[in-house]
Structure formats: C-alpha cells, structure tokens
C-alpha positions as CSV (number, residue, x, y, z in Angstrom):
1,M,0.0,0.0,0.0
2,V,1.4,3.3,-1.0
3,N,0.8,6.3,1.3
4,K,0.1,9.5,-0.6
5,I,1.8,12.6,0.8
6,R,-0.6,15.5,0.9
7,T,0.6,19.0,0.4
8,Y,-1.3,22.1,1.4
9,S,-1.0,25.6,0.0
10,A,0.1,28.5,2.2
11,E,-3.4,30.0,1.7
12,F,-5.0,26.8,3.1
13,K,-2.7,26.8,6.1
14,A,-3.4,30.4,6.8
15,K,-7.2,29.8,6.7
16,A,-6.8,26.8,9.0
17,I,-4.9,28.9,11.5
18,K,-7.7,31.5,11.4
19,K,-10.3,28.8,11.8
20,I,-8.6,27.7,15.1
21,A,-9.4,31.2,16.5
22,D,-13.0,30.8,15.3
23,N,-13.1,27.5,17.3
24,N,-11.9,29.3,20.5
25,G,-8.4,27.8,20.1
26,N,-9.6,24.2,19.8
27,I,-7.0,22.6,17.5
28,S,-8.6,19.1,17.7
29,A,-12.0,20.2,16.6
30,T,-10.6,22.4,13.8
31,A,-8.5,19.5,12.5
32,K,-11.6,17.2,12.5
33,Q,-13.6,19.9,10.6
34,L,-10.8,20.3,8.0
35,G,-10.1,16.6,7.7
36,I,-6.4,16.8,8.5
37,A,-4.3,15.3,11.3
38,M,-4.3,17.2,14.6
39,Q,-0.5,17.0,14.7
40,T,-0.2,18.7,11.3
41,L,-2.5,21.5,12.3
42,S,-0.7,21.9,15.7
43,S,2.6,22.1,13.8
44,W,1.2,24.9,11.6
45,H,-0.1,26.7,14.7
46,N,3.2,26.6,16.4
47,K,5.0,27.9,13.3
48,A,2.4,30.7,13.0
49,N,3.0,31.7,16.6
50,Q,6.8,31.8,15.9
51,G,6.3,34.0,12.8
52,K,7.4,31.2,10.5
53,L,4.2,30.3,8.6
54,I,3.9,32.1,5.3
55,G,0.4,33.7,4.7
56,T,-0.4,34.3,8.4
57,E,-0.5,37.7,10.1
58,Q,2.4,36.7,12.3
59,Y,4.7,35.8,9.4
60,D,7.8,38.0,9.6
61,P,10.1,37.8,6.5
62,D,12.8,39.7,8.4
63,L,12.8,37.0,11.1
64,M,13.0,34.3,8.5
65,A,16.0,36.0,6.9
66,A,17.7,36.3,10.3
67,I,17.1,32.6,11.0
68,Q,18.6,31.7,7.6
69,E,21.6,33.9,8.3
70,I,22.1,32.3,11.7
71,K,22.0,28.8,10.2
72,Q,24.6,29.8,7.6
73,L,26.9,31.4,10.2
74,R,26.7,28.3,12.4
75,R,27.7,26.1,9.4
76,Q,30.6,28.4,8.7
77,L,31.7,28.4,12.4
78,K,31.7,24.6,12.4
79,V,34.0,24.5,9.4
80,A,36.3,27.1,10.9
81,E,36.4,25.2,14.2
82,K,37.3,21.9,12.3
83,E,40.0,23.7,10.3
84,R,41.5,25.2,13.5
85,E,41.4,21.8,15.1
86,I,43.3,20.2,12.2
87,L,45.9,23.0,12.3
88,N,46.4,22.6,16.0
89,E,47.2,18.8,15.7
C-alpha cells in the first residue's frame, strides 16, 4: 500500500490557523472539521506563533532572513572550528 503525501497551500494553512481562532483555540475540533491530522494543524499553529508560517499575520520575513543567516553562520563556524582543530594537531 502506497501512502500518498498530501501537500497544502500557504493559503489553506493560513485559513486553517484563522479557523482555530474561530473555534476558540480548539485545534482538535478544527482538525476534524478540515479533515487533517491534529499533529499537522498543531505544527502549523506553532509555526504561525513563531512567525514562520507564510500567509499568516504573524509571518515575519525579516525574522526568517535572520534565521537563515544564523544557520549559515553556524555552518561556517563549524567549518572554521574543524579547520582550526586540524591546524592545532
């Protein structure tokens, strides 16, 4: 049996997050109404609260750019630390 991976548009996700508010914050009931897994909706809700979910009011492109920069700098730091470690041997 092959499981089909469902993908949802940013617009659908944003509407689902708004629907949670309409249901007084009840994620479980909202997930049932939309026919999606509660864990999926909960994940979207957490991302929206962190400003990471595109299409929601909380989405902050500056925050996302800063997060990407931090990730890149951490990768560069790891490389530099390894290079320094090799040179110290």
